[in-house]
Structures are given as structure tokens and as C-alpha cells.
N, C-alpha and C positions, 0 to 999 in steps of 0.2 A: 247723167252722167254715171257710169259706174266705176267702182274705184276697186281696183284688184291689188291685194297686198303683195304680189309677187309676180315678177315678169319673166317666167322662164317655164316652159311647158315640161311636163314629164310625161312623155308618151305611155307611160303605164301606171303605176300607183304614184300619184304624187305625194310622196310623203312630206314630212317635215317641212322644209321650206317651199313647199311646191309652188303655191300661188303668191308670188311676192306682190302680187298687185291685188290687193282685196277689193274686187270690183265695187267701187262706190258710187252711188248714183249723183249725179251733178245735174242741176236744174237746165233744162234745154236752153232756156234764156238765161244767161248768167245775171248774178245780181247787178243792178245798176246797168245793164245791158253792156258789161265788158264783154269782148269777143272771145271765142274759144282761142283763138291764136293768142290774145294777151295772156291767157293762161299758161302757154305752153313756154314756160321761162327757159327750158334748154335751148330753144332755139335763139332767144336774146342771148343767152351767155355763150352761144357757140357763134354768134354774130352771123347767123343765117342769111339774114338780108344782104349783108356785105359780100359772102361767099357765092349767093346766087346771082351776082353780076357777073361771075366767073365761071360757074359751072352750077348745073340742076340735075347733074347725072343723066343727062341725055345720052342713049345709047347703051345705056350699061342696064342689064338685067340681074335681078336679085332674086337667087332661089330661096323661099321660105319654107324650110321643114317644118311643120308645124301641125296645127290642127285643122288646116285648111283655110282658105281665104274667100271672104263673102264678096264676090265681085258687085253685088248691088248697093253696097254701102256708097253714099253720094261721093263723099271725097275720095272714093278708089275707083270711079266710073273710069272706063277706059285704061287702066293700069294694070289690071290683071290679066295673065295671058292663061291659055290652056295649061294645064299641068298633068299631075299624076296622082292617084288615089290609092294609097296602101293600107285603107281601112276597110273594114266591113260595116261601118255604121252606114245610117241612110245618107242618101245624098254622093256627091263626089268632091274633088278637091276645092270646089267653089261653095261648100257646106260646111260651115264652122259652128258645130253643136257646143263648142267648148267657150268660144267668144275669145279666144287667144291669138290665133295665128293672123286674124283680121286686124288686130291691134297692131301687131309687128310689122305687117305690111303697110299699115296707115303710118307708122312711125318713120318708115323708110319712103314711101312715095306717095302720100296723101297730098292732093292738089288744091284743097281748101274750095273746091267747086261747090260745096253746101251754101256758101254765101258769106259776105262780110262778117256776119255775127256768129254763125255757127260752124263756120268751115274751120277745119284743122290741116295742118300742113305736116308732110313728112321732110326730112332733112335732105332728100335727094327727090323732089317733086316731079322730075322728069324720067325718071328710071323706071323701069317695069318690073313687075312681080311674077315670080313664076311659082305657083303654089304647089306643095307637095305635100298631101296629107298623109301622117302618120296614123297608126292604128292607136285606138283607145284602150286605155287600161283595163275596161270592162270585157274586151272581147277574149273570150275562152278563158275568162276568168277561173282559178282553181284548177285548170285542166293543163296548164304549161307553166314554166318558169318563165314569169313575166319580165324579168330583166333580160333574160337572153333571148326573148322574143323580141323585146324591145331592140338589142343589139341587132338582132337578125334583121329586123325590118329596116331600122336605120342605115344600116350597110347598104341594103338595097337602095333606099332611098336617096343616099349620098353617092353612089354610082350613077343613078338616074340622072342626078344634078349636073353629075362631072361631065356626062354625055350631053347635056343641053347646052343651050346658047348662054345661060347665066355663067356670069363671072364670078361672082359673089354668091356664098351659101351662107344663109343665116340659119343656125339652130337655137331657138330659144328654150331648150329642153335639156335634161339631165337625168342621169341615173347612177347610182353608186352600186359598187359590187356588193353581193350578198358577201357576209362574213366568210372568210377562207376560200372565197371562189374569185374567178374572173369572168363572171357570167354578163357583167355590163361591157366592161372594157375588154373586149375580145380581141383576138390577133385578126379576126375577119373584119372588124371594124377599122383597126388601124391600118389594114391593107386598102380598104376603100378610100381612107383620108389619103394615105399616099398615091392612089390612083388619080383622086381628085385633083392633088398638088401638082402631078404630072401631068393633068390636063389643062394646068394653067388656071386653076381656080384659087380663090381664098375662101377659107371656111372660119366663121366667127361662130362661138357658142357660148352661152351663159355659164357661168361658174358654179352657181348656185345660190340658194338663199338661206343656208343654214350656217352662216359664218359665226353667229352667236350660239350655235348649238354645236351639233354634231360635227359639222363642217368636214364630212367625208368628201374624198374627191368625187367627182361626178363625170360621166362619159355622155357626150364625146369631148367636153371642156379639156380633160386630163389626157386626151389622147395626142399622141406626138404629131404636130403638123397643124392641130386646130389651134386658132387663136383664142384663148380663154379670156372672156371679159367680164370684169367685175363691175359694181355700181357705185357711183359717187351721189352726194347730195348737192344743194345749191351752192355750198360752200366749198365743194372740191374735196370733201371728206369721204372718204369710204363708208358706205352704209354698214351698219352693225351686223345686218343679215348677209351682206355680201361675203362670199366664202374667201379664205385666205391660203394661200400655198403656192408653190412653184408653179401651179397650173395657170395662175393668174399672168396674163401677158400684157394686157392693156386695160383700162377702164374707161367708163363714159358715164353721163348723166342717166340716173338711174332713180331718183328720188322724186314722188310727187310728179310724175309724169303724165300729161295730158294728151289724149290721143281719140281718134276715131274708133268706134267699135261697133258691135252688132246689134246692141241691145238698147231698150229704152230710149234715151234722147241720143243714143248713137255717139255719146261722146263718154269716154271713161279716164279714170285716173288712178294710178298704180304706181308701187315702187318695187324694184327688185333688179336682178341682172337681166332678164329676159329683155327688158326695156334697153339697158347698157348695150346688149349684144346687137339689138337691131339699128341702134344709133351708130354702132362701130361698123357695121355694114353699111349704113347709109354713107358714111364718112368715106369708107373705100371707094364708093360707087362715085361720089363727087370727085375725088382724086383722080379715078380711072377714066372717068369722061374727059378729063382736061388733058390727060396723057394716054390716051388710046394705045399707043404704041409700047408703054412700058407692060413688062411681065408682073405676074403675081407677086414674085419676089421683091419687085421694086417697088411696088406700091405699098406692100407691107413695110419694107425697110423704112420707105419716108415716112409712114405712120408711128413707127417706132422711134425713129430720129426727131420727129418734131412733136411728139407727145409731151404735155406738161409733167415737168419731173416732181419729185417729191421735194417738199421745201427744206429737207435735211440735207439734199445733196445726192441721196442715194441714186445709183444708175435704175436699180429696180427695187421694189418691195414686195413683200407677198399681198400687200392690200390693194395696190394699184399696179402692179407689173411694172413695165417699163414706163409708164405715166398714162395720163389722161388724153384721150383722142383730142386733137386740135386741127382738124381739117382745113381752116381757115389759114393756118400757118403752113401747112403742107401745099395749098394752093398758092400761097403768096410767095414762099421762099422754101421750095422743096429741097433744094440742095442736092448732093450727087445720089441719084437713086441706086448707085452701085451695080454689081453685076447682075445680069439679067438672068443667070441659070443657078443662083445660089441663095437657098432658103435662109432667111436672116435670123431666124430664132434657132438656139443650139438643141433643142429636144428632138429633132428628127435625127440629126448626126447621131447623137447619145444613144438613140434607139436603134440605129444600126439601119435606117431607113435607105431607100435608094436614092431619091432625090437629093442632089449635092446640097450641102448647106454651110453657112459660116461656122467656123470653129471659135469665134469669138461673140461676144454679146454685141447688141447693137450699140453704137456710139450714143453718148447721151444728147447729142444734137441741141437744138435750141430749148435749153433746159427752163428757166423761169420764165418771167414774163406773163402774159394775159393766159388764164385758163391753166396756168400751172398748178398741178394738185400736190398735197402734201401728205403723206401717210407714214407713219413710222413703220420699219420693217417688223412683221410680226410673225411668230411662228404659226404654222397651220393647225392650230388648235381650237377647240370649240369656244374656249373663253377668251381668245384673242379678241381684244377691241381695239379699235383703230383711234389712238389719242393724238393723232399727228394732226396738222392742218395744212391748208393749201394756202397759197398766194391769193388774196382777196381778188386779183385780178380776174382769177377764173370765173367770177360772178360778174357778168355783164350788168348794165344799167337795165333796170325794167323788171326786176324780180320781185316787184311789189304783187306780181301775179300770185304770190302765194298767199299775201292777205287776202286777195279778192277772191281767191280759191275757197279759203277758210269760210266766206259767207256765202258761197254758191253751193258748195259741196254738201249734199245730204248724205252723211256717213251710215245711215240706218241699214243700207242694203247688204245683201250677200254675206251674211255672217257665217253662212255655212262654209264660205271658201277659207275663211280665217281658222275654222273648225278644222278644215283639212291639214292647215299647217300645223295647229296645235296638237290635232288628236293623232298625230302620227303613230305614236306606240298605244294608242286606245282602240286597237284592232279595226281599222277601217276595212272597209270591204274591198278596198282595191289593191292591185299591185304596186310594184316598186315605185321609186323615185319619179322622178320629172314625168308623171303620165299626163301629159297636156290632154289626152283624150278620155276624159272620163265623162259619162252621162251626166248632164247639169242636174238632172233630178236627184240624184244621189250623192247627198252632202259628202260624204267622206269619199268621193270619188279619188281624191288625191293622196290617201294614206296607204301605205302598203298593208297587206294582210296580216292579221295576227302573227307576230313573232318572226316576221321577215327581214326584221333587221333595219338598220339604219338607212333608210331611204328617203329621198325626198321627191316633191312633185314638181309640177310645171313652175318655173320662175317667171313669175310675170314682171 
């Protein structure tokens, strides 16, 4: 099993916190014959078995805009549809040379078909995946403004997904603007997001993995209308690398997450906001499958209202936004979904967007209780650390998987990926931020070109 230290892809140069999931290999057969499912602590914490009695995401398609999704991975057989390829790399949307998009898809819709011992599960195992492959950071390197090119292609990818049958769009990638420019967070990207929302879609994106470093806003997570997702650990605390700021709307598990992937044992483990975004997208799929007549605004409003709030009682914080996603509560006691035609987050209205939106913040809803996270509000600065805590209830029984993982994980692999995250300023050969698509043979694929500024790569 591989471990990737970040879960968020950056379709161009994945710099600083590009790979939140340091792909680390885990033995094909876990120590003492613990199953891969036993290692998936996040499913126990979120009480997936209980939720699956009500909803498994049937009838909902999630578009995964990423490095492609390998449909030959056993746990994803029959789950991946035909999609679109915006890359010039070998293969098509079903070719994942970066081993990132496949992992995100598995976190959403893996079925465990690999068997009782080695099978892994997605949070919404009956949802379908629409793969949309982005361009890799190595394409036209040095010939174009990679961040601007990232935004240009991402704009097309979002519009494609908006016109598809997918209701949910997951983007575990991100790129920051170059200093003094708006080459990543472009007006065209913002327009594509508004277009998708107008078509009834929900867009979730990883906020980035440099919260303990640069903490620059990344796009599309910081684009008005996109639900920016931060990452938490087993205790419900925001991961140190999870970025802070007003762009964080929700949080989800993102530390030491195990899922199916494309390499070696086909089981990977990693930490980062890429994973958190995928789990937020899967949560939306579960809720939407149970309430197919709800609009995107209503599904999101219920997610916000039922999210586990900060222990200090704050309605929102820069660490976990409006709280940690709790689809189990949303399925069990969703409350009033509210207006069908009003976007529940204030950023669209503030940006003067076309879709109507609420003028007020989402209600606190069901605050404490299980899965309630806690994180003190922190300024969006590189040094901002999360010293808050969450209510222990967020951690369900069965987290002993962490200890099991320690014995089963062989941490020796893919140090190159960690390099990508730490050598950002060391003149990595690739373009900007979250470049989820960098040739695996080139270690620094996730770092921006020399002197390219504060960028980050894929967030695993």
C-alpha cells in the first residue's frame, strides 16, 4: 500500500503542499490479517455501516476532475463511466499516471469487491464516477503560464462536468495566483463555477496543504460558489497542513486515510485535503440519493446545518469552516432544507454572482454531539496552528486501526513525493501549485519552476 502525504492534486506544478498523501506502501496482506476495511478508520468514525442501511449513493454520479481514474482497479470495477480527457499525456480519462484521481474516486465509490481481506470501500459505494482528466504540469512546460493554463483547462473541465449527468463535482486540486496577478483565480473560472451551480451542481474542492507554511489561497477552493474543504485527524482536529482562511467552508477526515489506488498492492494511505474533499463529495452523494428531489442549494444547506461545530461554540472558524461533515446526522435528522433556489453560503452574493444566495450565514443547526469537531478560529496565516479540540464523540469506536496501520505500513516508499512538497522553493522543474499531473518519473513534478512564487501541488 502506498502512502501519499497530501491529497489534493495540482494540475500543474504541485508545489509546497502538493501531495498531502505521501504515498506509502502498505503490505498487501495487512499484519495479523487485519482487513483493509479495518484500516479505514474514517468509515467507522462516520458510522458508514449505519448510513448504508439508509443510503449508499445510488443514482448519483460524482465527476472527479483530477489525474484520471483507472477503471481496472478491482474495487472500482463497474463504478467508472466514460468521461473526458483534457490532457495530452498517454492514454485517456481512464489512465491515471499520477495515482491520484483513482484514489479520490475510490474514497467516494469503491465497492470492496477485491475481497474481505483486501477490499476497500468508498463512503458512497453505489454512486458512479465520471472521470475528467486534467492536463499535467509537464505539458508545455516553460512555454506557457502554467497557472493560467491550469485555470483555462479547469474552466473547460468544470463546464463539461456541469453539462453532464453528474450532480456532484469533486476537485482535489488547487493552485495559487502568482504574486501580483490573478492568473489562477480568473474571472473565467468564476464564471464556470456559477454556470455549474446554475445547472444544479455542487462543487467541492480541497483548500490546500500548506496551512503550516505559506497558506496562500488556492483555486478553485477560493472561488465563490465552490465549497472549500479542510482536513481533520482522527480526533477531529484540523490537520496542521490543512489551509486556514475564509475559503474553508467545511471539513472532513483527512489524516491517515486508507483507500484503493493504482500501484503496488493497490492500497494507499495518505493525509491531506484532497481526501477530505472526496469524502465531502461522497457525503453529498449519500444525502442526495436519499432526497433526489432536493436542489443543490438544499443539499448543501443541510450539510452545513448538520456539520459538527467547533467545541468553542463558534458558528464557523477558519480551520473547519462551518464544521465537520456529518452525513449520518443529515440522513437521520436533516431538518428544513430551506429555499430551493438560494445558495446557502454568502460568498456568491458577496461576489455579485448571478445565482441567488442567502444574505446570512447558515444556521448552527445540530452543533455538538458525535462527530462534532472543534478548532479555535485562526487567522489565515502560515503560522496558524490549530490548538482547538473536538468533542471526543467525533471519534467512533474502532480507531484501533491506527495502531494496526503502524505495523502494516512500510513507510519507505515515494520519498520523492515528500520532496515535491518540501522542495517547492528549490527550483523544482514543474509549474505551479496543485499540479496533479506530473510525470511520476520526475520527482519534483509537484514543485513550481524556479522563482515561480508560492505555489502548491496536488493535495492528497
